[in-house]
mmCIF file of the N, C-alpha and C atoms, coordinates in Angstrom:
data_MODEL
# 
_entry.id   MODEL 
# 
loop_
_atom_site.group_PDB 
_atom_site.id 
_atom_site.type_symbol 
_atom_site.label_atom_id 
_atom_site.label_alt_id 
_atom_site.label_comp_id 
_atom_site.label_asym_id 
_atom_site.label_entity_id 
_atom_site.label_seq_id 
_atom_site.pdbx_PDB_ins_code 
_atom_site.Cartn_x 
_atom_site.Cartn_y 
_atom_site.Cartn_z 
_atom_site.occupancy 
_atom_site.B_iso_or_equiv 
_atom_site.pdbx_formal_charge 
_atom_site.auth_seq_id 
_atom_site.auth_comp_id 
_atom_site.auth_asym_id 
_atom_site.auth_atom_id 
_atom_site.pdbx_PDB_model_num 
ATOM 1   N N  . MET A 1 1  ? -8.098  -8.283  1.927   1.00 0.00 ? 1  MET A N  1 
ATOM 2   C CA . MET A 1 1  ? -7.872  -7.332  0.846   1.00 0.00 ? 1  MET A CA 1 
ATOM 3   C C  . MET A 1 1  ? -6.616  -7.739  0.071   1.00 0.00 ? 1  MET A C  1 
ATOM 4   N N  . GLU A 1 2  ? -6.776  -7.853  -1.225  1.00 0.00 ? 2  GLU A N  1 
ATOM 5   C CA . GLU A 1 2  ? -5.642  -8.192  -2.082  1.00 0.00 ? 2  GLU A CA 1 
ATOM 6   C C  . GLU A 1 2  ? -4.765  -6.957  -2.276  1.00 0.00 ? 2  GLU A C  1 
ATOM 7   N N  . ASN A 1 3  ? -3.464  -7.139  -2.236  1.00 0.00 ? 3  ASN A N  1 
ATOM 8   C CA . ASN A 1 3  ? -2.557  -6.015  -2.462  1.00 0.00 ? 3  ASN A CA 1 
ATOM 9   C C  . ASN A 1 3  ? -1.182  -6.542  -2.860  1.00 0.00 ? 3  ASN A C  1 
ATOM 10  N N  . LYS A 1 4  ? -0.321  -5.617  -3.232  1.00 0.00 ? 4  LYS A N  1 
ATOM 11  C CA . LYS A 1 4  ? 1.029   -5.985  -3.651  1.00 0.00 ? 4  LYS A CA 1 
ATOM 12  C C  . LYS A 1 4  ? 2.070   -5.371  -2.716  1.00 0.00 ? 4  LYS A C  1 
ATOM 13  N N  . VAL A 1 5  ? 1.720   -5.246  -1.443  1.00 0.00 ? 5  VAL A N  1 
ATOM 14  C CA . VAL A 1 5  ? 2.621   -4.625  -0.474  1.00 0.00 ? 5  VAL A CA 1 
ATOM 15  C C  . VAL A 1 5  ? 3.917   -5.422  -0.349  1.00 0.00 ? 5  VAL A C  1 
ATOM 16  N N  . LYS A 1 6  ? 3.815   -6.734  -0.260  1.00 0.00 ? 6  LYS A N  1 
ATOM 17  C CA . LYS A 1 6  ? 5.023   -7.551  -0.083  1.00 0.00 ? 6  LYS A CA 1 
ATOM 18  C C  . LYS A 1 6  ? 5.973   -7.377  -1.270  1.00 0.00 ? 6  LYS A C  1 
ATOM 19  N N  . ILE A 1 7  ? 5.435   -7.434  -2.481  1.00 0.00 ? 7  ILE A N  1 
ATOM 20  C CA . ILE A 1 7  ? 6.263   -7.273  -3.686  1.00 0.00 ? 7  ILE A CA 1 
ATOM 21  C C  . ILE A 1 7  ? 6.930   -5.902  -3.682  1.00 0.00 ? 7  ILE A C  1 
ATOM 22  N N  . ALA A 1 8  ? 6.148   -4.858  -3.404  1.00 0.00 ? 8  ALA A N  1 
ATOM 23  C CA . ALA A 1 8  ? 6.686   -3.497  -3.401  1.00 0.00 ? 8  ALA A CA 1 
ATOM 24  C C  . ALA A 1 8  ? 7.748   -3.329  -2.317  1.00 0.00 ? 8  ALA A C  1 
ATOM 25  N N  . ARG A 1 9  ? 7.506   -3.929  -1.146  1.00 0.00 ? 9  ARG A N  1 
ATOM 26  C CA . ARG A 1 9  ? 8.467   -3.836  -0.040  1.00 0.00 ? 9  ARG A CA 1 
ATOM 27  C C  . ARG A 1 9  ? 9.791   -4.493  -0.416  1.00 0.00 ? 9  ARG A C  1 
ATOM 28  N N  . ILE A 1 10 ? 9.713   -5.669  -1.010  1.00 0.00 ? 10 ILE A N  1 
ATOM 29  C CA . ILE A 1 10 ? 10.926  -6.386  -1.408  1.00 0.00 ? 10 ILE A CA 1 
ATOM 30  C C  . ILE A 1 10 ? 11.665  -5.614  -2.495  1.00 0.00 ? 10 ILE A C  1 
ATOM 31  N N  . GLN A 1 11 ? 10.921  -5.074  -3.464  1.00 0.00 ? 11 GLN A N  1 
ATOM 32  C CA . GLN A 1 11 ? 11.548  -4.283  -4.527  1.00 0.00 ? 11 GLN A CA 1 
ATOM 33  C C  . GLN A 1 11 ? 12.254  -3.051  -3.961  1.00 0.00 ? 11 GLN A C  1 
ATOM 34  N N  . ALA A 1 12 ? 11.716  -2.513  -2.864  1.00 0.00 ? 12 ALA A N  1 
ATOM 35  C CA . ALA A 1 12 ? 12.324  -1.347  -2.225  1.00 0.00 ? 12 ALA A CA 1 
ATOM 36  C C  . ALA A 1 12 ? 13.491  -1.741  -1.317  1.00 0.00 ? 12 ALA A C  1 
ATOM 37  N N  . GLY A 1 13 ? 13.716  -3.045  -1.168  1.00 0.00 ? 13 GLY A N  1 
ATOM 38  C CA . GLY A 1 13 ? 14.825  -3.527  -0.347  1.00 0.00 ? 13 GLY A CA 1 
ATOM 39  C C  . GLY A 1 13 ? 14.590  -3.386  1.140   1.00 0.00 ? 13 GLY A C  1 
ATOM 40  N N  . LEU A 1 14 ? 13.328  -3.476  1.551   1.00 0.00 ? 14 LEU A N  1 
ATOM 41  C CA . LEU A 1 14 ? 12.978  -3.306  2.961   1.00 0.00 ? 14 LEU A CA 1 
ATOM 42  C C  . LEU A 1 14 ? 12.471  -4.604  3.570   1.00 0.00 ? 14 LEU A C  1 
ATOM 43  N N  . THR A 1 15 ? 12.803  -4.819  4.842   1.00 0.00 ? 15 THR A N  1 
ATOM 44  C CA . THR A 1 15 ? 12.203  -5.924  5.600   1.00 0.00 ? 15 THR A CA 1 
ATOM 45  C C  . THR A 1 15 ? 10.868  -5.428  6.139   1.00 0.00 ? 15 THR A C  1 
ATOM 46  N N  . GLN A 1 16 ? 10.058  -6.346  6.638   1.00 0.00 ? 16 GLN A N  1 
ATOM 47  C CA . GLN A 1 16 ? 8.798   -5.939  7.267   1.00 0.00 ? 16 GLN A CA 1 
ATOM 48  C C  . GLN A 1 16 ? 9.081   -4.967  8.412   1.00 0.00 ? 16 GLN A C  1 
ATOM 49  N N  . GLN A 1 17 ? 10.104  -5.260  9.200   1.00 0.00 ? 17 GLN A N  1 
ATOM 50  C CA . GLN A 1 17 ? 10.446  -4.411  10.347  1.00 0.00 ? 17 GLN A CA 1 
ATOM 51  C C  . GLN A 1 17 ? 10.855  -3.009  9.887   1.00 0.00 ? 17 GLN A C  1 
ATOM 52  N N  . GLN A 1 18 ? 11.667  -2.926  8.847   1.00 0.00 ? 18 GLN A N  1 
ATOM 53  C CA . GLN A 1 18 ? 12.121  -1.625  8.356   1.00 0.00 ? 18 GLN A CA 1 
ATOM 54  C C  . GLN A 1 18 ? 10.949  -0.797  7.826   1.00 0.00 ? 18 GLN A C  1 
ATOM 55  N N  . LEU A 1 19 ? 10.044  -1.429  7.089   1.00 0.00 ? 19 LEU A N  1 
ATOM 56  C CA . LEU A 1 19 ? 8.867   -0.715  6.585   1.00 0.00 ? 19 LEU A CA 1 
ATOM 57  C C  . LEU A 1 19 ? 7.996   -0.260  7.746   1.00 0.00 ? 19 LEU A C  1 
ATOM 58  N N  . ALA A 1 20 ? 7.819   -1.130  8.726   1.00 0.00 ? 20 ALA A N  1 
ATOM 59  C CA . ALA A 1 20 ? 7.002   -0.791  9.897   1.00 0.00 ? 20 ALA A CA 1 
ATOM 60  C C  . ALA A 1 20 ? 7.554   0.440   10.616  1.00 0.00 ? 20 ALA A C  1 
ATOM 61  N N  . VAL A 1 21 ? 8.863   0.481   10.822  1.00 0.00 ? 21 VAL A N  1 
ATOM 62  C CA . VAL A 1 21 ? 9.491   1.615   11.502  1.00 0.00 ? 21 VAL A CA 1 
ATOM 63  C C  . VAL A 1 21 ? 9.308   2.896   10.682  1.00 0.00 ? 21 VAL A C  1 
ATOM 64  N N  . LYS A 1 22 ? 9.462   2.788   9.359   1.00 0.00 ? 22 LYS A N  1 
ATOM 65  C CA . LYS A 1 22 ? 9.334   3.956   8.479   1.00 0.00 ? 22 LYS A CA 1 
ATOM 66  C C  . LYS A 1 22 ? 7.952   4.593   8.564   1.00 0.00 ? 22 LYS A C  1 
ATOM 67  N N  . ILE A 1 23 ? 6.918   3.763   8.719   1.00 0.00 ? 23 ILE A N  1 
ATOM 68  C CA . ILE A 1 23 ? 5.559   4.307   8.696   1.00 0.00 ? 23 ILE A CA 1 
ATOM 69  C C  . ILE A 1 23 ? 4.880   4.321   10.070  1.00 0.00 ? 23 ILE A C  1 
ATOM 70  N N  . GLY A 1 24 ? 5.595   3.872   11.097  1.00 0.00 ? 24 GLY A N  1 
ATOM 71  C CA . GLY A 1 24 ? 5.073   3.998   12.457  1.00 0.00 ? 24 GLY A CA 1 
ATOM 72  C C  . GLY A 1 24 ? 4.044   2.971   12.884  1.00 0.00 ? 24 GLY A C  1 
ATOM 73  N N  . VAL A 1 25 ? 4.198   1.736   12.387  1.00 0.00 ? 25 VAL A N  1 
ATOM 74  C CA . VAL A 1 25 ? 3.322   0.648   12.827  1.00 0.00 ? 25 VAL A CA 1 
ATOM 75  C C  . VAL A 1 25 ? 4.192   -0.520  13.279  1.00 0.00 ? 25 VAL A C  1 
ATOM 76  N N  . THR A 1 26 ? 3.568   -1.602  13.711  1.00 0.00 ? 26 THR A N  1 
ATOM 77  C CA . THR A 1 26 ? 4.333   -2.777  14.127  1.00 0.00 ? 26 THR A CA 1 
ATOM 78  C C  . THR A 1 26 ? 4.622   -3.681  12.930  1.00 0.00 ? 26 THR A C  1 
ATOM 79  N N  . ARG A 1 27 ? 5.609   -4.538  13.075  1.00 0.00 ? 27 ARG A N  1 
ATOM 80  C CA . ARG A 1 27 ? 5.916   -5.515  12.035  1.00 0.00 ? 27 ARG A CA 1 
ATOM 81  C C  . ARG A 1 27 ? 4.721   -6.432  11.809  1.00 0.00 ? 27 ARG A C  1 
ATOM 82  N N  . GLN A 1 28 ? 4.013   -6.742  12.878  1.00 0.00 ? 28 GLN A N  1 
ATOM 83  C CA . GLN A 1 28 ? 2.848   -7.615  12.779  1.00 0.00 ? 28 GLN A CA 1 
ATOM 84  C C  . GLN A 1 28 ? 1.772   -6.991  11.891  1.00 0.00 ? 28 GLN A C  1 
ATOM 85  N N  . THR A 1 29 ? 1.617   -5.665  11.975  1.00 0.00 ? 29 THR A N  1 
ATOM 86  C CA . THR A 1 29 ? 0.641   -4.970  11.132  1.00 0.00 ? 29 THR A CA 1 
ATOM 87  C C  . THR A 1 29 ? 1.014   -5.123  9.667   1.00 0.00 ? 29 THR A C  1 
ATOM 88  N N  . ILE A 1 30 ? 2.296   -4.951  9.356   1.00 0.00 ? 30 ILE A N  1 
ATOM 89  C CA . ILE A 1 30 ? 2.757   -5.125  7.971   1.00 0.00 ? 30 ILE A CA 1 
ATOM 90  C C  . ILE A 1 30 ? 2.478   -6.548  7.502   1.00 0.00 ? 30 ILE A C  1 
ATOM 91  N N  . SER A 1 31 ? 2.766   -7.521  8.349   1.00 0.00 ? 31 SER A N  1 
ATOM 92  C CA . SER A 1 31 ? 2.529   -8.922  8.008   1.00 0.00 ? 31 SER A CA 1 
ATOM 93  C C  . SER A 1 31 ? 1.051   -9.167  7.699   1.00 0.00 ? 31 SER A C  1 
ATOM 94  N N  . LEU A 1 32 ? 0.168   -8.639  8.535   1.00 0.00 ? 32 LEU A N  1 
ATOM 95  C CA . LEU A 1 32 ? -1.275  -8.825  8.326   1.00 0.00 ? 32 LEU A CA 1 
ATOM 96  C C  . LEU A 1 32 ? -1.749  -8.143  7.048   1.00 0.00 ? 32 LEU A C  1 
ATOM 97  N N  . ILE A 1 33 ? -1.222  -6.958  6.756   1.00 0.00 ? 33 ILE A N  1 
ATOM 98  C CA . ILE A 1 33 ? -1.586  -6.254  5.518   1.00 0.00 ? 33 ILE A CA 1 
ATOM 99  C C  . ILE A 1 33 ? -1.144  -7.076  4.317   1.00 0.00 ? 33 ILE A C  1 
ATOM 100 N N  . GLU A 1 34 ? 0.086   -7.586  4.351   1.00 0.00 ? 34 GLU A N  1 
ATOM 101 C CA . GLU A 1 34 ? 0.612   -8.383  3.237   1.00 0.00 ? 34 GLU A CA 1 
ATOM 102 C C  . GLU A 1 34 ? -0.208  -9.646  3.006   1.00 0.00 ? 34 GLU A C  1 
ATOM 103 N N  . LYS A 1 35 ? -0.725  -10.233 4.074   1.00 0.00 ? 35 LYS A N  1 
ATOM 104 C CA . LYS A 1 35 ? -1.522  -11.460 3.966   1.00 0.00 ? 35 LYS A CA 1 
ATOM 105 C C  . LYS A 1 35 ? -2.974  -11.178 3.612   1.00 0.00 ? 35 LYS A C  1 
ATOM 106 N N  . GLY A 1 36 ? -3.349  -9.888  3.584   1.00 0.00 ? 36 GLY A N  1 
ATOM 107 C CA . GLY A 1 36 ? -4.726  -9.532  3.270   1.00 0.00 ? 36 GLY A CA 1 
ATOM 108 C C  . GLY A 1 36 ? -5.682  -9.733  4.425   1.00 0.00 ? 36 GLY A C  1 
ATOM 109 N N  . LYS A 1 37 ? -5.144  -9.804  5.653   1.00 0.00 ? 37 LYS A N  1 
ATOM 110 C CA . LYS A 1 37 ? -5.977  -10.034 6.836   1.00 0.00 ? 37 LYS A CA 1 
ATOM 111 C C  . LYS A 1 37 ? -6.265  -8.752  7.608   1.00 0.00 ? 37 LYS A C  1 
ATOM 112 N N  . TYR A 1 38 ? -5.773  -7.636  7.102   1.00 0.00 ? 38 TYR A N  1 
ATOM 113 C CA . TYR A 1 38 ? -5.987  -6.346  7.766   1.00 0.00 ? 38 TYR A CA 1 
ATOM 114 C C  . TYR A 1 38 ? -6.177  -5.305  6.676   1.00 0.00 ? 38 TYR A C  1 
ATOM 115 N N  . ASN A 1 39 ? -7.265  -4.559  6.755   1.00 0.00 ? 39 ASN A N  1 
ATOM 116 C CA . ASN A 1 39 ? -7.529  -3.502  5.788   1.00 0.00 ? 39 ASN A CA 1 
ATOM 117 C C  . ASN A 1 39 ? -7.002  -2.184  6.342   1.00 0.00 ? 39 ASN A C  1 
ATOM 118 N N  . PRO A 1 40 ? -5.911  -1.686  5.774   1.00 0.00 ? 40 PRO A N  1 
ATOM 119 C CA . PRO A 1 40 ? -5.331  -0.436  6.274   1.00 0.00 ? 40 PRO A CA 1 
ATOM 120 C C  . PRO A 1 40 ? -6.184  0.768   5.909   1.00 0.00 ? 40 PRO A C  1 
ATOM 121 N N  . THR A 1 41 ? -6.064  1.813   6.707   1.00 0.00 ? 41 THR A N  1 
ATOM 122 C CA . THR A 1 41 ? -6.742  3.069   6.395   1.00 0.00 ? 41 THR A CA 1 
ATOM 123 C C  . THR A 1 41 ? -6.113  3.676   5.150   1.00 0.00 ? 41 THR A C  1 
ATOM 124 N N  . LEU A 1 42 ? -6.785  4.651   4.565   1.00 0.00 ? 42 LEU A N  1 
ATOM 125 C CA . LEU A 1 42 ? -6.231  5.331   3.401   1.00 0.00 ? 42 LEU A CA 1 
ATOM 126 C C  . LEU A 1 42 ? -4.905  5.987   3.756   1.00 0.00 ? 42 LEU A C  1 
ATOM 127 N N  . LYS A 1 43 ? -4.820  6.592   4.938   1.00 0.00 ? 43 LYS A N  1 
ATOM 128 C CA . LYS A 1 43 ? -3.575  7.233   5.359   1.00 0.00 ? 43 LYS A CA 1 
ATOM 129 C C  . LYS A 1 43 ? -2.441  6.208   5.432   1.00 0.00 ? 43 LYS A C  1 
ATOM 130 N N  . LEU A 1 44 ? -2.718  5.046   5.989   1.00 0.00 ? 44 LEU A N  1 
ATOM 131 C CA . LEU A 1 44 ? -1.697  4.007   6.090   1.00 0.00 ? 44 LEU A CA 1 
ATOM 132 C C  . LEU A 1 44 ? -1.303  3.499   4.703   1.00 0.00 ? 44 LEU A C  1 
ATOM 133 N N  . CYS A 1 45 ? -2.276  3.349   3.812   1.00 0.00 ? 45 CYS A N  1 
ATOM 134 C CA . CYS A 1 45 ? -1.976  2.957   2.433   1.00 0.00 ? 45 CYS A CA 1 
ATOM 135 C C  . CYS A 1 45 ? -1.035  3.969   1.785   1.00 0.00 ? 45 CYS A C  1 
ATOM 136 N N  . LEU A 1 46 ? -1.331  5.249   1.976   1.00 0.00 ? 46 LEU A N  1 
ATOM 137 C CA . LEU A 1 46 ? -0.485  6.299   1.399   1.00 0.00 ? 46 LEU A CA 1 
ATOM 138 C C  . LEU A 1 46 ? 0.909   6.281   2.011   1.00 0.00 ? 46 LEU A C  1 
ATOM 139 N N  . ASP A 1 47 ? 0.989   6.080   3.316   1.00 0.00 ? 47 ASP A N  1 
ATOM 140 C CA . ASP A 1 47 ? 2.295   6.002   3.986   1.00 0.00 ? 47 ASP A CA 1 
ATOM 141 C C  . ASP A 1 47 ? 3.136   4.863   3.407   1.00 0.00 ? 47 ASP A C  1 
ATOM 142 N N  . ILE A 1 48 ? 2.491   3.723   3.168   1.00 0.00 ? 48 ILE A N  1 
ATOM 143 C CA . ILE A 1 48 ? 3.189   2.577   2.574   1.00 0.00 ? 48 ILE A CA 1 
ATOM 144 C C  . ILE A 1 48 ? 3.680   2.947   1.176   1.00 0.00 ? 48 ILE A C  1 
ATOM 145 N N  . CYS A 1 49 ? 2.814   3.562   0.393   1.00 0.00 ? 49 CYS A N  1 
ATOM 146 C CA . CYS A 1 49 ? 3.180   3.955   -0.975  1.00 0.00 ? 49 CYS A CA 1 
ATOM 147 C C  . CYS A 1 49 ? 4.379   4.889   -0.983  1.00 0.00 ? 49 CYS A C  1 
ATOM 148 N N  . TYR A 1 50 ? 4.351   5.895   -0.120  1.00 0.00 ? 50 TYR A N  1 
ATOM 149 C CA . TYR A 1 50 ? 5.473   6.838   -0.051  1.00 0.00 ? 50 TYR A CA 1 
ATOM 150 C C  . TYR A 1 50 ? 6.759   6.117   0.360   1.00 0.00 ? 50 TYR A C  1 
ATOM 151 N N  . ALA A 1 51 ? 6.656   5.186   1.294   1.00 0.00 ? 51 ALA A N  1 
ATOM 152 C CA . ALA A 1 51 ? 7.837   4.491   1.809   1.00 0.00 ? 51 ALA A CA 1 
ATOM 153 C C  . ALA A 1 51 ? 8.492   3.602   0.753   1.00 0.00 ? 51 ALA A C  1 
ATOM 154 N N  . VAL A 1 52 ? 7.683   3.042   -0.155  1.00 0.00 ? 52 VAL A N  1 
ATOM 155 C CA . VAL A 1 52 ? 8.228   2.129   -1.168  1.00 0.00 ? 52 VAL A CA 1 
ATOM 156 C C  . VAL A 1 52 ? 8.278   2.775   -2.557  1.00 0.00 ? 52 VAL A C  1 
ATOM 157 N N  . HIS A 1 53 ? 7.946   4.058   -2.621  1.00 0.00 ? 53 HIS A N  1 
ATOM 158 C CA . HIS A 1 53 ? 8.024   4.838   -3.863  1.00 0.00 ? 53 HIS A CA 1 
ATOM 159 C C  . HIS A 1 53 ? 7.168   4.261   -4.984  1.00 0.00 ? 53 HIS A C  1 
ATOM 160 N N  . GLN A 1 54 ? 5.922   3.908   -4.620  1.00 0.00 ? 54 GLN A N  1 
ATOM 161 C CA . GLN A 1 54 ? 4.971   3.439   -5.626  1.00 0.00 ? 54 GLN A CA 1 
ATOM 162 C C  . GLN A 1 54 ? 3.634   4.127   -5.391  1.00 0.00 ? 54 GLN A C  1 
ATOM 163 N N  . THR A 1 55 ? 2.726   3.993   -6.359  1.00 0.00 ? 55 THR A N  1 
ATOM 164 C CA . THR A 1 55 ? 1.427   4.658   -6.266  1.00 0.00 ? 55 THR A CA 1 
ATOM 165 C C  . THR A 1 55 ? 0.378   3.737   -5.649  1.00 0.00 ? 55 THR A C  1 
ATOM 166 N N  . LEU A 1 56 ? -0.724  4.330   -5.236  1.00 0.00 ? 56 LEU A N  1 
ATOM 167 C CA . LEU A 1 56 ? -1.845  3.540   -4.715  1.00 0.00 ? 56 LEU A CA 1 
ATOM 168 C C  . LEU A 1 56 ? -2.300  2.523   -5.753  1.00 0.00 ? 56 LEU A C  1 
ATOM 169 N N  . ASP A 1 57 ? -2.405  2.967   -7.005  1.00 0.00 ? 57 ASP A N  1 
ATOM 170 C CA . ASP A 1 57 ? -2.833  2.051   -8.067  1.00 0.00 ? 57 ASP A CA 1 
ATOM 171 C C  . ASP A 1 57 ? -1.901  0.858   -8.196  1.00 0.00 ? 57 ASP A C  1 
ATOM 172 N N  . GLU A 1 58 ? -0.615  1.106   -8.115  1.00 0.00 ? 58 GLU A N  1 
ATOM 173 C CA . GLU A 1 58 ? 0.358   0.028   -8.287  1.00 0.00 ? 58 GLU A CA 1 
ATOM 174 C C  . GLU A 1 58 ? 0.268   -1.018  -7.172  1.00 0.00 ? 58 GLU A C  1 
ATOM 175 N N  . ILE A 1 59 ? -0.020  -0.572  -5.970  1.00 0.00 ? 59 ILE A N  1 
ATOM 176 C CA . ILE A 1 59 ? 0.009   -1.492  -4.823  1.00 0.00 ? 59 ILE A CA 1 
ATOM 177 C C  . ILE A 1 59 ? -1.371  -2.022  -4.436  1.00 0.00 ? 59 ILE A C  1 
ATOM 178 N N  . PHE A 1 60 ? -2.377  -1.156  -4.464  1.00 0.00 ? 60 PHE A N  1 
ATOM 179 C CA . PHE A 1 60 ? -3.672  -1.551  -3.906  1.00 0.00 ? 60 PHE A CA 1 
ATOM 180 C C  . PHE A 1 60 ? -4.797  -1.727  -4.920  1.00 0.00 ? 60 PHE A C  1 
ATOM 181 N N  . TRP A 1 61 ? -4.558  -1.407  -6.193  1.00 0.00 ? 61 TRP A N  1 
ATOM 182 C CA . TRP A 1 61 ? -5.627  -1.537  -7.178  1.00 0.00 ? 61 TRP A CA 1 
ATOM 183 C C  . TRP A 1 61 ? -5.971  -2.998  -7.382  1.00 0.00 ? 61 TRP A C  1 
ATOM 184 N N  . VAL A 1 62 ? -7.270  -3.312  -7.321  1.00 0.00 ? 62 VAL A N  1 
ATOM 185 C CA . VAL A 1 62 ? -7.744  -4.673  -7.554  1.00 0.00 ? 62 VAL A CA 1 
ATOM 186 C C  . VAL A 1 62 ? -8.811  -4.605  -8.632  1.00 0.00 ? 62 VAL A C  1 
ATOM 187 N N  . ASP A 1 63 ? -8.566  -5.289  -9.735  1.00 0.00 ? 63 ASP A N  1 
ATOM 188 C CA . ASP A 1 63 ? -9.567  -5.324  -10.805 1.00 0.00 ? 63 ASP A CA 1 
ATOM 189 C C  . ASP A 1 63 ? -10.779 -6.108  -10.347 1.00 0.00 ? 63 ASP A C  1 
ATOM 190 N N  . LYS A 1 64 ? -11.956 -5.594  -10.712 1.00 0.00 ? 64 LYS A N  1 
ATOM 191 C CA . LYS A 1 64 ? -13.181 -6.342  -10.416 1.00 0.00 ? 64 LYS A CA 1 
ATOM 192 C C  . LYS A 1 64 ? -13.199 -7.592  -11.278 1.00 0.00 ? 64 LYS A C  1 
ATOM 193 N N  . GLU A 1 65 ? -13.523 -8.702  -10.665 1.00 0.00 ? 65 GLU A N  1 
ATOM 194 C CA . GLU A 1 65 ? -13.632 -9.933  -11.440 1.00 0.00 ? 65 GLU A CA 1 
ATOM 195 C C  . GLU A 1 65 ? -14.936 -9.882  -12.232 1.00 0.00 ? 65 GLU A C  1 
ATOM 196 N N  . SER A 1 66 ? -14.909 -10.420 -13.413 1.00 0.00 ? 66 SER A N  1 
ATOM 197 C CA . SER A 1 66 ? -16.120 -10.387 -14.239 1.00 0.00 ? 66 SER A CA 1 
ATOM 198 C C  . SER A 1 66 ? -17.242 -11.143 -13.546 1.00 0.00 ? 66 SER A C  1 
ATOM 199 N N  . GLY A 1 67 ? -18.432 -10.516 -13.558 1.00 0.00 ? 67 GLY A N  1 
ATOM 200 C CA . GLY A 1 67 ? -19.598 -11.134 -12.918 1.00 0.00 ? 67 GLY A CA 1 
ATOM 201 C C  . GLY A 1 67 ? -19.695 -10.863 -11.436 1.00 0.00 ? 67 GLY A C  1 
ATOM 202 N N  . ASN A 1 68 ? -18.794 -10.099 -10.863 1.00 0.00 ? 68 ASN A N  1 
ATOM 203 C CA . ASN A 1 68 ? -18.825 -9.809  -9.421  1.00 0.00 ? 68 ASN A CA 1 
ATOM 204 C C  . ASN A 1 68 ? -19.246 -8.377  -9.141  1.00 0.00 ? 68 ASN A C  1 
ATOM 205 N N  . GLU A 1 69 ? -20.232 -7.906  -9.865  1.00 0.00 ? 69 GLU A N  1 
ATOM 206 C CA . GLU A 1 69 ? -20.637 -6.504  -9.685  1.00 0.00 ? 69 GLU A CA 1 
ATOM 207 C C  . GLU A 1 69 ? -21.838 -6.395  -8.802  1.00 0.00 ? 69 GLU A C  1 
# 
C-alpha cells in the first residue's frame, strides 16, 4: 500500500520508535507500513494521522492510475 507515513512522521519530528510508542505498536510495524508491506487497519491509520497532525487524505490517499479501473 502506497502512503506518505514516513514523510508525515519526519515532518512531525518523530522517529519510528516515537511514533510507535504514541500509537501503541512496534517500531517494526511502523517500518512495514512505511515500506508499504503492511496494510494498517482504519483505526491504526487514524491513530497515525492524529499522531502526526495530518488527515487520512494527506497520508493515505492514492490516486487511481489511468486505465487501472
